[in-house]
matplotlib code that plots the C-alpha trace (Angstrom):
import matplotlib.pyplot as plt

x = [5.4, 5.2, 4.9, 7.7, 8.4, 11.5, 11.6, 10.6, 12.0, 11.0, 12.6, 10.4, 11.9, 10.3, 11.3, 12.0, 14.0, 13.4, 12.2, 15.3, 14.9, 11.8, 10.7, 7.1, 6.0, 2.2, -0.1, -3.9, -3.8, -3.0, -0.2, 1.7, 3.2, 1.2, 0.7, -2.1, -2.7, -2.7, -1.1, -1.7, 0.8, 0.9, 4.3, 4.8, 7.1, 7.6, 6.1, 8.3, 6.5, 5.8, 7.2, 9.4, 10.9, 11.0, 13.5, 11.9, 13.5, 13.8, 16.6, 16.6, 16.1, 13.7, 12.7, 11.0, 12.1, 11.6, 8.8, 7.0, 6.0, 3.3, 3.2, 3.3, 0.7, 1.4, -1.6, -0.7, -3.4, -2.6, -2.8, -5.1, -2.7, -1.9, 1.6, 1.9, 5.2, 5.0, 7.3, 5.9, 9.1, 10.7, 12.8, 14.6, 18.2, 17.1, 14.7, 14.7, 18.0, 18.7, 18.1, 16.2, 15.7, 14.3, 14.4, 11.0, 10.1, 6.6, 4.3, 3.1, -0.3, 1.4, 4.1, 1.6, -1.5, -4.4, -2.2, -5.1, -7.2, -4.3, -3.8, -7.6, -7.5, -4.5, -6.3, -9.4, -7.4, -5.6, -8.9, -10.2, -7.0, -5.5, -7.5, -5.0, -2.2, -3.9, -2.2, -2.4, -2.7, -0.1, 0.3, 1.6, 2.5, 2.7, 5.4, 4.5, 8.1, 9.6, 6.4, 7.0, 5.5, 6.8, 5.3, 5.1, 4.5, 3.1, 6.4, 8.0, 9.8, 9.9, 10.0, 11.0, 10.2, 6.6, 5.7, 1.9, 1.5, 2.1, 1.3, -0.3, -3.9, -5.3, -3.4, -4.3, -2.9, -2.0, -0.9, 1.9]
y = [33.3, 34.5, 38.2, 40.6, 43.5, 44.6, 47.8, 46.9, 48.8, 48.8, 50.2, 50.4, 50.3, 51.5, 52.4, 56.1, 55.4, 54.2, 55.4, 54.5, 52.6, 53.7, 52.5, 51.3, 53.3, 53.8, 50.9, 51.3, 48.6, 49.3, 46.8, 46.1, 42.9, 40.4, 36.8, 36.5, 40.3, 42.5, 45.9, 49.0, 51.8, 55.1, 55.7, 59.0, 59.0, 60.6, 58.9, 55.8, 54.7, 51.0, 49.1, 46.0, 45.1, 45.9, 45.1, 44.5, 43.5, 44.3, 45.3, 42.0, 43.8, 42.8, 39.5, 37.1, 39.3, 36.5, 37.3, 35.2, 37.5, 36.2, 39.1, 42.8, 44.6, 48.2, 50.2, 53.2, 55.8, 57.8, 54.9, 52.7, 49.8, 47.0, 45.5, 42.2, 40.9, 37.3, 36.2, 33.4, 33.0, 33.8, 36.9, 35.3, 34.6, 31.3, 30.1, 29.3, 30.6, 33.0, 36.3, 39.1, 41.0, 39.9, 41.2, 40.5, 41.1, 42.0, 39.0, 40.1, 38.6, 38.1, 36.0, 33.8, 33.3, 32.8, 34.1, 35.8, 32.7, 30.6, 32.9, 32.8, 28.9, 28.9, 31.1, 28.9, 25.8, 27.3, 28.3, 24.8, 23.1, 25.4, 23.7, 20.8, 23.0, 24.3, 23.8, 20.2, 18.6, 16.3, 15.6, 12.4, 12.2, 8.8, 8.5, 5.9, 5.7, 4.8, 3.2, 5.2, 8.1, 11.6, 13.1, 16.9, 17.5, 20.6, 21.3, 21.8, 18.4, 16.3, 12.6, 10.8, 7.4, 8.5, 6.6, 5.8, 5.9, 9.4, 11.5, 14.4, 13.1, 14.0, 12.6, 13.4, 11.4, 12.8, 10.7, 12.0]
z = [33.9, 30.3, 31.2, 32.1, 34.5, 32.5, 30.4, 26.8, 23.8, 20.2, 17.0, 13.9, 10.4, 7.2, 3.7, 4.8, 7.9, 11.5, 14.9, 16.8, 20.0, 22.0, 25.4, 25.5, 28.5, 28.8, 27.9, 27.9, 30.6, 34.2, 34.3, 31.1, 29.6, 31.7, 30.5, 27.9, 27.8, 24.7, 25.4, 23.3, 23.0, 21.1, 19.5, 17.7, 14.6, 11.3, 8.3, 7.8, 4.6, 4.4, 7.4, 6.9, 10.3, 14.0, 16.7, 20.1, 23.4, 27.0, 29.4, 31.3, 34.7, 37.4, 38.8, 36.3, 33.4, 30.7, 28.3, 25.7, 22.8, 20.5, 17.9, 17.4, 15.3, 14.2, 13.0, 10.9, 11.6, 8.4, 5.8, 8.0, 7.3, 9.8, 9.9, 11.7, 13.1, 14.3, 17.0, 19.1, 21.0, 24.4, 25.1, 28.1, 28.9, 30.4, 27.7, 24.0, 22.5, 25.4, 23.4, 25.1, 21.8, 18.5, 14.9, 13.3, 9.7, 8.6, 7.9, 4.5, 3.4, -0.1, 1.5, 3.4, 1.3, 3.8, 6.6, 8.4, 8.1, 9.5, 12.4, 13.1, 13.0, 15.3, 17.8, 17.6, 18.1, 21.1, 22.6, 22.3, 23.5, 26.2, 29.0, 28.7, 29.8, 33.0, 36.3, 37.6, 34.2, 32.8, 29.1, 27.7, 24.0, 22.4, 19.7, 17.1, 15.9, 19.3, 20.7, 23.9, 25.8, 26.5, 29.6, 30.2, 33.9, 35.6, 37.3, 33.8, 33.8, 30.6, 31.1, 27.8, 29.4, 29.9, 33.0, 32.6, 36.4, 37.8, 40.9, 39.0, 38.6, 35.2, 32.2, 28.6, 25.7, 22.3, 19.4, 17.3]

ax = plt.figure().add_subplot(projection="3d")
ax.plot(x, y, z, "-o")
ax.set_aspect("equal")
plt.show()
């Protein structure tokens, strides 16, 4: 449930101006904004110079319109520069802070030394760990401070008491 069927809009800001709000219409994929999918769009604009921020959001329409956005990468075909805007948040009225639009600033490699390496490590870690979050699995985190468990169930319930006996089958423990 991390994808959206709502209409998604983006505005790109650079040192020479902005694009205004543009709807992202035609992805290179048959269905756009699906969970775990990378969509690619062509957006025509005048030369904005170096980019520094984007505003991206959706209109909140349609069933299941909440959307989890990992990041946006803009490739400038003229300068061959890539601009990365990290989000890793929900655009959903019922999740996170309830906002369906986000203002994101460029993740400059100078601001984050080793930023590309960190992103690669994050992707590698997720690839190795995502199996734990598959349907039917339950996670229990042990908190050394409280000496108790926190249980994350497949039905999205959080049990701070962390009952060691549960009805969900597989249980994986993580020590925090």
